C-alpha positions as CSV (number, residue, x, y, z in Angstrom):
1,M,1.5,7.1,9.9
2,L,3.8,7.7,6.9
3,G,3.0,11.5,6.7
4,E,1.4,11.0,3.2
5,E,-2.0,12.1,2.0
6,I,-3.9,9.0,1.0
7,S,-6.4,9.2,-1.8
8,H,-7.4,5.6,-2.0
9,I,-7.1,2.3,-0.2
10,N,-4.1,0.2,-1.4
11,D,-1.8,-2.4,-0.1
12,T,0.3,0.2,1.8
13,V,-2.8,1.5,3.6
14,T,-4.0,-2.0,4.6
15,D,-0.4,-2.9,5.8
16,C,-0.3,0.2,7.9
17,V,-3.7,-0.6,9.4
18,G,-2.4,-4.1,10.2
19,E,0.7,-2.6,11.9
20,I,-1.4,-0.2,14.0
21,T,-3.7,-3.1,14.9
22,N,-0.7,-5.1,16.1
23,I,0.6,-2.2,18.2
24,V,-2.8,-1.6,19.8
25,T,-3.6,-5.3,20.5
26,G,0.0,-5.9,21.9
27,G,-0.4,-2.9,24.2
28,A,-3.8,-4.1,25.3
29,K,-2.5,-7.6,26.0
30,R,0.4,-6.3,28.1
31,S,-1.9,-4.0,30.0
32,L,-4.5,-6.7,30.7
33,S,-1.8,-9.2,31.6
34,E,-0.6,-6.7,34.2
35,Q,-4.1,-6.7,35.7
36,G,-4.1,-10.5,36.0
37,Y,-5.9,-11.5,32.8
38,D,-4.4,-14.5,31.0
39,F,-5.2,-15.0,27.3
40,D,-3.8,-15.7,23.9
41,L,-4.2,-13.4,20.8
42,A,-4.5,-14.5,17.2
43,I,-2.7,-12.5,14.6
44,P,-5.1,-9.6,13.5
45,G,-6.2,-9.6,9.9
46,V,-7.2,-6.7,7.7
47,V,-9.9,-7.1,5.1
48,S,-10.6,-4.3,2.6
49,G,-13.1,-3.8,-0.2
50,K,-16.6,-4.9,-0.8
51,G,-18.3,-8.3,-0.8
52,H,-16.2,-10.1,1.7
53,T,-17.5,-12.9,4.0
54,I,-15.7,-13.2,7.3
55,S,-15.9,-16.6,9.1
56,H,-14.4,-17.7,12.3
57,S,-13.0,-21.0,13.4
58,H,-14.9,-20.9,16.7
59,T,-18.4,-20.3,17.9
60,G,-17.5,-17.9,20.7
61,R,-18.7,-14.3,21.2
62,T,-18.1,-11.8,18.5
63,I,-18.2,-8.0,18.9
64,L,-18.7,-5.8,15.9
65,L,-17.7,-2.1,16.4
66,P,-18.8,0.2,13.6
67,F,-17.0,3.4,12.9
68,E,-18.1,6.4,10.8
69,T,-15.4,8.8,9.6
70,S,-15.4,11.6,7.0
71,P,-13.4,9.4,4.6
72,G,-15.8,6.5,5.1
73,H,-17.1,3.7,7.3
74,F,-15.2,0.8,8.8
75,F,-15.8,-2.0,11.2
76,V,-13.6,-3.7,13.9
77,E,-14.6,-7.2,14.7
78,I,-13.4,-8.9,17.9
79,C,-13.9,-12.6,18.5
80,M,-13.5,-14.3,21.8
81,T,-13.7,-17.9,23.0
82,E,-13.1,-19.2,26.5
83,H,-10.7,-22.1,27.0
84,A,-10.8,-24.5,29.9
85,R,-8.0,-24.1,32.3
């Protein structure tokens, strides 16, 4: 994103991942809204390092997407809950 070679995960890297996540989720929301879907998005969060526990404020569905890349593994977690209309 910044044209730099990254040798380790630092605050700049996690900030960039957060910005990319905002761009992707914003585009997805716009595209899905154009198809008639109505929903709210929470602000995405980025967690880096070992030994974290992630908890959610709802009991809705959670999708965990594992990725394996040459620099290492990462996961994307998507949580959903349905609200009455």
